[in-house]
C-alpha positions in Angstrom: 76.9 1.6 -133.1 76.7 5.3 -133.8 79.4 7.5 -132.6 77.1 8.9 -130.1 76.4 5.7 -128.6 79.9 4.8 -128.3 80.4 8.1 -126.4 77.9 6.7 -123.8 78.8 3.1 -124.0 82.6 3.7 -122.9 82.1 5.4 -119.5 79.5 3.2 -118.7 81.8 0.0 -119.1 84.7 1.8 -117.3 82.1 2.5 -114.3 81.1 -1.2 -114.3 84.7 -2.7 -114.5 85.9 -0.1 -112.0 82.6 -1.2 -109.6 83.4 -4.8 -110.1 87.0 -4.5 -109.4 86.1 -2.4 -106.3 83.5 -5.1 -105.0 86.1 -7.8 -105.8 88.2 -6.4 -103.2 85.6 -5.5 -100.9 86.4 -7.8 -97.7 84.4 -10.5 -97.0 83.5 -11.7 -93.1 81.6 -14.4 -91.9 78.7 -15.0 -93.9 75.3 -13.7 -92.1 72.6 -15.5 -93.7 69.9 -13.6 -92.1 71.0 -10.5 -93.2 71.8 -11.8 -96.8 68.3 -12.6 -97.6 66.8 -9.8 -95.8 64.9 -7.6 -98.5 64.1 -4.6 -96.5 65.7 -2.6 -93.4 64.3 -3.2 -90.1 63.1 -0.2 -88.1 65.6 2.0 -86.4 66.5 0.1 -83.6 68.5 1.1 -80.4 72.1 0.0 -81.6 71.6 1.7 -84.9 70.7 4.6 -83.0 73.9 4.6 -81.1 75.9 3.8 -84.1 74.6 7.4 -85.8 75.7 9.4 -82.6 79.1 7.8 -82.9 79.6 8.7 -86.4 78.4 12.2 -85.5 80.8 12.3 -82.5 83.4 11.5 -85.1 82.8 14.6 -87.2 82.4 17.4 -84.1 83.8 16.1 -81.3 86.6 14.0 -82.1 88.9 15.6 -79.8 88.9 18.5 -77.4 91.2 20.5 -79.9 92.0 19.2 -83.6 90.3 17.8 -86.8 87.8 15.0 -87.2 88.4 11.4 -87.1 87.2 9.3 -90.4 87.3 6.1 -88.5 87.2 4.8 -84.8 88.7 1.6 -83.0 86.7 0.4 -79.8 88.4 -2.6 -77.7 86.1 -4.5 -75.0 88.8 -3.7 -72.7 88.3 -1.3 -69.6 91.0 1.1 -68.5 92.9 -1.7 -66.6 92.5 -3.8 -69.7 90.2 -6.7 -68.2 87.7 -8.6 -70.4 85.2 -9.3 -67.7 84.1 -5.8 -67.1 81.6 -4.1 -64.9 78.3 -2.7 -66.6 79.5 0.9 -66.7 82.7 0.0 -68.7 80.8 -2.2 -71.2 81.1 0.4 -74.1 81.6 -2.0 -76.8 78.4 -3.7 -76.1 76.4 -0.3 -75.2 77.7 0.5 -79.4 76.9 -2.9 -81.0 74.8 -5.2 -78.6 77.6 -7.8 -78.3 77.4 -9.1 -75.3 80.8 -11.3 -75.4 84.2 -10.3 -74.3 87.2 -10.2 -76.3 86.1 -8.2 -79.3 87.2 -5.2 -81.4 84.6 -2.7 -83.2 85.8 -0.8 -85.9 83.5 2.4 -87.3 83.7 4.5 -90.2 81.2 6.6 -91.9 80.3 4.0 -94.5 81.0 0.8 -92.6 80.8 -0.9 -88.9 82.8 -4.2 -88.3 83.1 -6.6 -85.1 86.3 -8.7 -84.7 85.6 -11.6 -82.4 87.0 -14.8 -80.9 85.6 -17.8 -83.0 84.0 -19.1 -80.1 81.7 -16.0 -80.0 80.8 -15.7 -83.9 77.3 -17.3 -83.6 76.7 -15.4 -80.3 77.6 -12.2 -82.4 75.7 -13.3 -85.7 72.6 -13.2 -83.4 73.1 -10.1 -81.3 74.3 -7.8 -83.9 72.1 -5.7 -86.1 72.7 -5.9 -90.3 74.9 -2.7 -90.2 77.7 -4.6 -88.9 80.1 -7.0 -90.8 81.6 -10.1 -88.6 85.2 -11.2 -88.7 87.1 -13.7 -86.5 90.2 -12.6 -84.7 93.7 -14.2 -86.6 91.7 -14.4 -89.7 93.2 -13.1 -93.3 91.4 -10.0 -93.0 92.8 -7.4 -90.3 91.7 -4.1 -88.8 94.2 -2.9 -91.1 92.9 -4.3 -94.2 89.2 -3.3 -93.6 90.0 0.5 -93.1 92.3 0.3 -96.1 89.2 -0.5 -98.2 86.8 1.9 -96.3 89.2 4.9 -96.0 91.4 6.9 -98.6 95.1 7.3 -97.7 95.9 10.0 -95.0 92.8 9.9 -93.3 92.7 9.3 -89.6 91.7 6.6 -87.4 91.2 7.4 -83.8 91.2 5.5 -80.6 91.2 5.5 -76.8 94.5 5.2 -75.5 93.1 4.2 -71.9 91.7 0.9 -73.3 94.2 -0.4 -75.8 97.4 -2.2 -74.4 100.8 -0.6 -75.7 102.0 -3.7 -77.7 98.5 -3.9 -79.5 98.8 0.2 -80.1 102.0 -0.2 -81.8 100.7 -2.8 -83.9 97.6 -1.2 -85.4 100.2 2.1 -85.6 102.3 -0.2 -87.9 99.6 -2.1 -89.8 97.7 1.5 -90.7 101.1 3.1 -91.9 101.3 0.4 -94.3 97.8 1.5 -95.6 99.1 5.3 -95.5 96.5 5.7 -92.6 97.2 7.5 -89.4 96.3 6.4 -85.8 95.4 9.2 -83.2 95.1 9.4 -79.8 91.3 10.3 -78.6 91.4 10.8 -74.7 87.6 11.7 -74.4 86.0 8.7 -75.1 83.4 9.0 -77.9 81.2 6.2 -76.2 81.2 8.1 -72.8 80.2 11.6 -74.6 77.0 10.0 -76.2 76.0 7.3 -73.1 73.3 9.7 -71.5 72.2 6.4 -69.3 75.5 5.1 -68.5 75.2 3.3 -64.8 76.8 4.8 -62.0 79.8 3.4 -60.4 78.9 0.7 -57.5 78.8 2.2 -54.0 80.9 -1.1 -52.7 84.1 -0.1 -50.2 87.5 -2.2 -50.0 87.7 -4.9 -47.5 90.5 -6.4 -46.2 92.1 -9.8 -46.7 93.5 -11.1 -43.2 96.7 -12.7 -42.7 94.9 -15.9 -41.9 94.0 -16.3 -45.6 96.8 -14.4 -47.1 99.4 -15.9 -45.0 101.8 -12.9 -45.2 101.7 -9.5 -44.1 101.5 -6.9 -47.1 104.4 -5.0 -45.6 106.7 -8.1 -46.4 105.3 -8.1 -50.1 106.4 -4.6 -50.5 109.5 -5.2 -49.2 110.2 -7.9 -52.0 108.8 -5.9 -54.6 111.3 -3.2 -53.6 114.3 -5.7 -53.8 113.4 -6.9 -57.3 113.1 -3.3 -58.2 116.7 -2.4 -56.6 117.8 -5.7 -58.7 116.4 -4.5 -62.1 117.8 -0.9 -61.1 114.3 0.9 -61.1 113.4 3.9 -59.2 109.5 2.7 -59.3 106.8 1.1 -60.8 103.3 1.6 -62.1 100.8 -1.1 -61.1 98.2 -1.2 -63.6 96.5 -5.0 -62.8 94.0 -4.9 -60.4 94.7 -8.7 -59.4 98.6 -7.6 -58.3 97.0 -4.8 -56.3 94.7 -6.9 -54.6 97.5 -9.6 -53.8 100.4 -6.8 -52.7 98.0 -5.0 -50.6 96.0 -7.9 -49.4 92.7 -6.1 -50.4 89.5 -7.1 -52.2 86.5 -5.7 -53.9 83.8 -6.2 -56.3 84.7 -3.9 -59.1 84.5 -6.7 -61.6 81.7 -9.7 -62.0 84.3 -12.7 -61.4 87.3 -10.9 -59.8 87.5 -9.8 -56.3 89.3 -6.6 -57.0 89.2 -2.9 -56.7 89.6 -0.5 -59.6 92.6 1.4 -58.5 96.5 2.0 -59.8 99.5 1.9 -57.4 102.8 3.4 -57.6 105.6 1.8 -55.8 109.0 3.6 -55.4 111.7 2.9 -52.9 110.3 5.4 -50.7 106.6 6.0 -51.3 103.6 4.0 -52.4 100.5 5.6 -53.8 97.4 4.0 -54.1 94.9 5.8 -56.7 91.2 4.8 -56.0 87.9 6.8 -55.6 88.2 7.9 -52.2 84.4 6.5 -50.8 85.7 3.1 -51.4 88.4 3.8 -48.3 87.2 2.8 -44.8 88.8 3.5 -41.8 89.3 -0.2 -41.1 91.2 -0.4 -44.9 93.0 3.1 -43.9 94.2 1.8 -40.5 95.2 -1.6 -42.7 97.3 0.2 -45.4 98.9 2.7 -42.3 97.7 5.4 -44.4 98.0 8.4 -41.4 102.1 7.5 -41.3 105.0 9.4 -43.2 107.5 6.5 -43.9 108.1 4.0 -46.7 105.7 1.5 -45.2 102.9 3.8 -45.6 100.2 3.9 -48.1 99.2 7.3 -49.2 95.5 7.1 -50.9 94.7 9.8 -53.8 91.7 10.1 -56.4 91.7 7.8 -59.1 92.5 10.2 -61.8 95.2 12.2 -60.1 97.9 9.3 -61.3 98.3 11.3 -64.8 99.2 14.6 -63.0 101.7 12.7 -60.6 103.0 10.5 -63.5 104.5 13.9 -64.9 105.7 15.3 -61.7 107.5 12.1 -60.5 108.7 11.8 -64.1 111.1 14.5 -63.8 112.7 12.8 -60.5 112.7 8.9 -61.7 115.4 8.2 -63.8 113.8 4.6 -64.5 110.5 3.4 -64.1 109.5 -0.2 -64.7 105.8 -0.1 -67.0 104.7 -3.4 -67.2 104.7 -5.7 -70.0 102.6 -8.4 -71.2 102.5 -11.6 -69.9 100.7 -14.3 -70.9 97.1 -13.6 -69.7 97.9 -9.9 -68.6 98.1 -7.5 -71.4 100.8 -5.3 -70.0 100.2 -1.3 -69.4 98.0 0.5 -71.6 98.9 3.2 -73.9 98.0 5.8 -72.1 100.3 4.7 -69.4 103.1 4.1 -71.5 102.8 7.3 -73.3 102.7 9.3 -70.3 106.2 8.8 -69.2 109.1 10.2 -71.0 110.5 7.6 -73.5 114.0 7.7 -72.1 113.0 6.8 -68.3 110.6 3.9 -69.6 111.8 0.0 -68.4 109.4 -2.4 -70.0 109.4 -5.4 -68.3 107.3 -8.2 -66.9 105.8 -7.4 -63.5 107.6 -8.7 -60.8 104.7 -9.4 -58.5 103.5 -11.9 -61.2 106.1 -14.2 -60.0 105.7 -13.4 -56.4 102.3 -14.3 -56.3 102.6 -17.4 -58.7 104.0 -19.6 -56.0 101.8 -19.6 -52.6 102.7 -19.7 -49.2 101.8 -22.7 -47.4 98.7 -21.0 -45.7 97.8 -20.5 -49.3 98.1 -23.8 -50.2 96.0 -25.0 -47.5 93.2 -22.4 -48.2 93.1 -23.6 -51.5 92.9 -27.6 -51.0 90.3 -26.7 -48.1 88.3 -24.4 -50.8 88.0 -27.5 -52.9 86.5 -29.8 -50.8 83.6 -27.3 -49.8 83.8 -27.1 -53.9 83.6 -30.6 -54.3 80.6 -31.0 -51.8 78.7 -28.3 -53.4 79.0 -29.8 -56.8 77.9 -33.4 -55.1 74.9 -31.6 -53.6 73.7 -29.9 -56.9 74.1 -33.2 -59.0 72.4 -35.4 -56.7 69.3 -33.1 -56.3 69.3 -32.8 -60.4 69.5 -36.8 -60.5 67.1 -37.2 -57.9 64.1 -34.9 -59.4 65.1 -35.3 -63.0 62.5 -37.5 -64.2 59.7 -35.6 -62.1 60.7 -31.9 -63.5 61.4 -30.6 -66.7 65.1 -29.5 -66.3 66.9 -27.1 -68.8 70.3 -25.2 -69.2 69.6 -22.2 -67.3 67.8 -24.2 -64.5 70.6 -26.5 -64.4 73.2 -23.4 -64.1 70.9 -21.8 -61.1 70.9 -25.1 -59.4 75.0 -25.3 -59.6 75.3 -21.8 -58.5 72.8 -22.1 -55.5 74.7 -24.8 -53.9 78.0 -22.9 -54.6 77.2 -20.0 -53.3 75.7 -21.3 -50.0 79.1 -23.0 -49.0 81.1 -21.4 -46.0 83.5 -18.7 -47.0 81.9 -18.4 -50.6 82.1 -14.7 -52.1 80.9 -15.3 -55.6 81.6 -17.0 -59.3 84.9 -17.1 -60.2 83.7 -17.4 -64.2 80.5 -17.4 -66.2 78.7 -20.9 -65.5 78.6 -22.4 -68.4 75.8 -25.6 -68.9 75.9 -26.9 -72.3 73.7 -30.1 -73.1 73.3 -32.4 -76.6 74.8 -30.4 -79.5 75.6 -27.5 -77.5 77.9 -29.1 -75.8 79.8 -29.8 -79.4 80.7 -26.0 -79.3 84.2 -25.8 -77.5 83.0 -22.4 -76.0 79.0 -22.3 -76.0 77.8 -19.6 -73.1 74.6 -20.8 -72.0 71.9 -17.5 -71.9 68.1 -17.4 -71.8 68.1 -17.0 -75.6 70.0 -20.2 -76.2 68.5 -22.3 -73.3 67.3 -25.7 -74.4 65.7 -28.7 -72.6 68.0 -31.3 -71.2 67.0 -34.9 -71.4 68.7 -38.1 -71.0 69.5 -38.6 -74.7 72.9 -37.2 -74.7 75.8 -35.5 -72.7 75.9 -32.5 -70.2 78.8 -30.3 -69.9 78.9 -28.2 -67.1 82.1 -25.7 -66.5 81.7 -23.6 -63.0 83.9 -22.1 -60.5 83.8 -20.1 -57.2 85.4 -17.3 -55.3 86.0 -18.4 -51.4 88.1 -16.2 -48.9 90.4 -18.9 -49.1 90.7 -20.2 -52.5 89.5 -19.9 -55.9 87.8 -23.0 -57.9 87.8 -23.8 -61.8 86.2 -27.6 -62.7 84.3 -29.0 -65.7 82.6 -32.4 -65.6 80.7 -34.2 -68.2 77.5 -36.2 -67.0 74.7 -38.4 -68.9 71.4 -39.5 -67.3 70.5 -42.2 -69.7 72.4 -45.1 -71.4 75.5 -43.6 -73.3 76.7 -44.9 -76.5 80.0 -46.8 -77.3 80.9 -44.0 -79.0 80.5 -41.6 -76.4 82.3 -44.1 -73.9 85.2 -44.2 -75.9 85.4 -40.8 -76.3 85.2 -39.8 -72.6 87.6 -42.9 -71.4 90.1 -40.9 -74.0 89.8 -37.6 -72.7 90.0 -39.0 -69.1 93.1 -40.7 -69.7 95.0 -37.4 -70.8 93.8 -36.1 -67.3 95.3 -39.0 -65.3 98.5 -39.3 -67.2 99.4 -35.5 -66.6 98.1 -35.5 -62.8 100.4 -38.5 -62.1 103.5 -37.3 -63.8 106.8 -36.8 -62.0 109.2 -34.4 -64.1 112.6 -32.2 -63.7 111.8 -28.8 -62.7 113.6 -27.4 -65.5 111.0 -28.7 -67.9 109.2 -26.2 -69.9 105.4 -26.0 -69.2 104.1 -26.4 -72.6 105.9 -29.7 -73.5 103.3 -31.2 -70.7 100.4 -30.5 -73.2 101.4 -33.4 -75.5 101.3 -35.8 -72.8 97.0 -34.7 -72.0 96.7 -34.8 -76.1 98.4 -37.9 -76.8 95.2 -40.3 -76.2 93.3 -38.0 -78.7 96.2 -37.8 -81.3 96.0 -41.5 -81.6 92.6 -41.3 -83.0 93.6 -38.0 -85.2 91.6 -35.7 -83.3 92.5 -32.8 -80.9 90.5 -29.7 -78.9 91.1 -25.9 -79.3 92.5 -23.5 -76.9 95.2 -24.3 -74.3 95.4 -27.2 -71.7 96.0 -25.3 -68.8 96.7 -22.0 -67.0 97.4 -20.5 -63.6 95.1 -19.9 -60.9 95.0 -17.6 -58.3 94.0 -17.8 -54.6 90.7 -15.7 -54.1 92.0 -13.8 -57.1 91.7 -14.4 -60.8 90.5 -17.7 -62.5 93.2 -17.3 -65.0 96.8 -16.4 -63.6 100.3 -15.9 -65.3 102.7 -17.1 -66.1 101.6 -20.7 -66.6 100.0 -21.4 -69.6 100.3 -25.4 -70.9 100.0 -25.0 -74.8 101.8 -26.7 -76.8 101.2 -24.0 -79.8 103.0 -21.0 -77.5 106.3 -22.0 -76.1 107.8 -20.0 -73.0 110.6 -19.9 -70.8 108.3 -20.2 -67.6 108.9 -23.5 -65.4 106.9 -25.0 -62.9 108.0 -24.5 -59.1 106.7 -26.0 -55.8 103.3 -24.0 -54.9 102.1 -23.4 -58.1 98.4 -23.9 -58.9 97.2 -24.3 -62.6 94.3 -25.7 -64.5 94.3 -29.5 -66.3 91.6 -29.5 -69.1 91.0 -31.7 -72.1 88.0 -32.2 -74.5 86.6 -33.7 -77.7 83.7 -32.2 -79.6 81.8 -33.7 -82.2 80.5 -31.2 -84.2 76.6 -31.1 -84.2 76.3 -34.0 -81.9 77.8 -34.1 -78.2 81.1 -33.0 -76.6 83.2 -34.1 -73.7 85.0 -31.6 -71.3 87.3 -32.3 -68.0 89.1 -29.9 -65.7 90.8 -30.2 -62.7 92.8 -28.0 -60.9 96.6 -29.4 -59.9 99.3 -28.2 -57.3 102.7 -28.6 -57.9 104.6 -30.8 -55.3 108.2 -31.1 -54.4 108.9 -34.9 -54.7 112.4 -34.2 -52.6 114.5 -35.9 -55.2 116.8 -34.5 -57.4 117.6 -35.2 -61.1 121.2 -36.3 -62.5 121.0 -32.8 -63.8 120.7 -31.1 -60.6 117.1 -30.3 -60.9 114.7 -30.9 -58.6 111.9 -34.1 -59.1 108.5 -32.4 -58.9 104.7 -33.9 -59.0 101.5 -33.2 -59.4 98.8 -33.6 -56.9 95.0 -33.3 -57.6 93.4 -30.4 -55.7 89.7 -30.8 -57.5 87.7 -33.2 -56.0 84.7 -33.9 -57.8 83.6 -37.4 -59.2 83.9 -38.5 -62.9 81.0 -40.2 -64.6 81.1 -43.7 -64.3 78.6 -44.5 -66.7 80.9 -43.3 -69.6 84.2 -44.8 -68.4 84.9 -47.7 -70.7 87.5 -49.6 -68.2 88.8 -51.9 -71.4 90.4 -48.6 -72.6 92.5 -47.9 -69.5 95.4 -49.6 -68.5 95.7 -51.2 -65.1 97.7 -48.2 -63.7 95.6 -45.5 -65.2 92.5 -47.5 -63.4 94.7 -47.8 -60.1 95.1 -43.8 -60.3 91.5 -43.3 -60.8 90.7 -45.6 -57.5 93.2 -43.4 -56.0 91.5 -40.4 -56.7 88.2 -41.9 -55.7 89.5 -43.0 -52.5 90.6 -39.1 -51.9 87.1 -38.1 -52.8 85.2 -40.4 -50.2 87.7 -39.5 -47.7 87.6 -35.7 -47.9 84.6 -34.7 -49.8 82.9 -37.4 -47.8 83.9 -35.9 -44.3 82.7 -32.3 -45.3 79.4 -33.9 -46.5 78.9 -35.6 -43.3 79.6 -32.8 -41.4 77.4 -30.8 -43.4 74.6 -33.6 -42.8 73.8 -33.8 -46.2 73.7 -37.7 -46.7 71.7 -37.5 -49.9 74.8 -35.9 -51.7 77.1 -38.3 -49.8 75.5 -41.6 -51.2 75.3 -39.9 -54.6 79.3 -39.1 -54.2 80.0 -42.9 -53.1 77.8 -44.0 -55.7 79.8 -42.2 -58.4 83.1 -43.2 -56.8 82.5 -47.0 -56.6 86.0 -49.3 -56.9 86.7 -50.4 -60.5 88.6 -53.7 -61.2 92.1 -53.1 -62.3 92.4 -56.4 -63.4 89.8 -58.6 -65.6 90.3 -62.1 -65.8 90.9 -63.3 -69.4 87.5 -64.4 -70.2 86.0 -61.3 -69.2 88.3 -59.1 -70.8 88.0 -61.0 -74.0 84.4 -60.7 -73.5 84.7 -56.9 -73.1 87.2 -56.1 -76.1 85.0 -58.3 -78.7 87.4 -61.4 -78.5 84.9 -63.3 -76.1 82.1 -62.2 -78.2 83.7 -63.8 -81.3 84.1 -67.0 -79.7 80.6 -66.9 -78.0 79.5 -66.3 -81.7 81.6 -69.4 -83.2 80.6 -71.6 -80.6 76.5 -70.9 -80.7 76.2 -69.7 -84.6 79.3 -71.2 -86.6 79.6 -74.8 -85.1 75.7 -75.5 -85.1 75.7 -74.1 -88.5 78.6 -76.7 -89.5 77.1 -79.5 -87.8 73.5 -79.2 -89.6 75.4 -78.7 -93.2 77.4 -81.9 -92.4 74.0 -83.7 -91.7 72.1 -82.4 -94.6 75.1 -83.5 -96.9 75.1 -87.2 -95.1 71.6 -87.3 -95.7 72.1 -86.2 -99.6 74.8 -88.6 -99.8 72.7 -91.7 -98.5 69.9 -90.7 -100.9 72.4 -90.7 -104.0 73.2 -94.1 -102.6 
């Protein structure tokens, strides 16, 4: 090789080596098969136009004053850190096209990536352009790792502090520092700058929740809150959680899709109460309810929603200690904007006292929850009886069944809307633990596999959340075995008696133990707290052995008990009830109270999927007692409504199960009887025939 060729060959070799080294360090996310084999780029789509527009804003309008930013982080939260948000606040969906929840988008000039929960990976793959990479939350590739590849040391990463929890902001800040990158506040959200047809706020006013449903005056709740603040030596607290504001002031609204709340901030001090809300939402009735026209410590003064930031700066000069909410299970705590608006020296970061006040329901709320679940059980019985009656005369799909369930629910007395997205999953779809049904994924429902329905409703007097698994044909033995194992775990927890000092997370093993016997399990937590005409997931309760907590059950708590089993690509089983914590009025030797659970959800299980030989006699007795409660309470409600078709459907699904089987039937059911029958009908005649043939052969020889 000549000298001239070496001069060209050497730098080319170095370039190739550097290119392959850099490519080897490139973050690897979810493999998008469609994008991998696509040879040509599709025409410019609407999400791609939005991506180009946000990149322009990163260069020219990153902040009102200051240099451009090199990357932008956009979470799916709104200003109050909710996951299910209004159309006006769906900034991440506008940018990416992704319609799920709990996601974070990151954009640079050269790349774009979305981090989602594992349950949303397939949905994201179907909704996102090929401009986007997809990563799973808690995966090996973090946001900082990805940005470290696309950015140079010293470059700036922007985010809107209104939309980021304080604890998450600190984590991002520390992670980016490890990559020699800087996290910067961008107070004017870049999406808002480019979203020309952003939906206007819904002109919905606040409505008052009367004491007949709340069970307690808001003034008494504020008095208790102030006592707790005094105990914590705090002069005031800022309330950012919308469900906490709704609970504390006995008000409700429709600013979120599935939670009856109003978008507002609240500041409570020992002498003042300020509600920061859009003025058009306040009516004369609400002003009278909140005593807005008086001038003492029990008057709620309403101010414009954005006025809070000026007031924080003003009152920070007076207060010596302010409680800023910290994260607690489902609650994300305060945003970085709220936290950074206060001087660091006066901040007392602590779990909101309202969480513990709200968790223990009063007697009126307890009775309301029971009555709401009776009507909810009647709604499910009506929907399923209609479905079974018309199943073989009409074509049914997941979306059509969803409509039937929601129609029955919303027709019930005191119904105010849904409490969660209704999930109807059939066949293979039911094998996905967190499948979200939609018009895009809709499939026909037949009698060949299992149907999972998860749904809930908001009533004036309660919130419901229930899952059931059905079949319209004949199940396989494997389906019955799986369903019965899941049911056993639900039955065991609902009849547990335990000391009040038992940690909540310890109960998880009781529900999972039937599945652990077969070396299987289900993802996610077994249970969570639930509100009364409030959030379907409410702290502080989380039954999850993987996340230990110091919280304990108390009388008057309500929470969900969920179990499931998912056979990938085949079918899934899911059951969920809401339980109430009751006092047994007995005392443990340690001095703690003995507590027990009571089923509040009253919806029949599917008897065709229950294998009685896999349940103990005690578990079958519990099942019969549960069916008896459904017959008594839901049966009376259905008769009151005059819905006899649903009544007879319910009676058929709650028939008595024999707790003890005669020995012969038990052996037959477990296989021992079958083996005996086979021995008598096949083996013995065969032996006799063999002996006869052998005797004939011997006589022939002689």
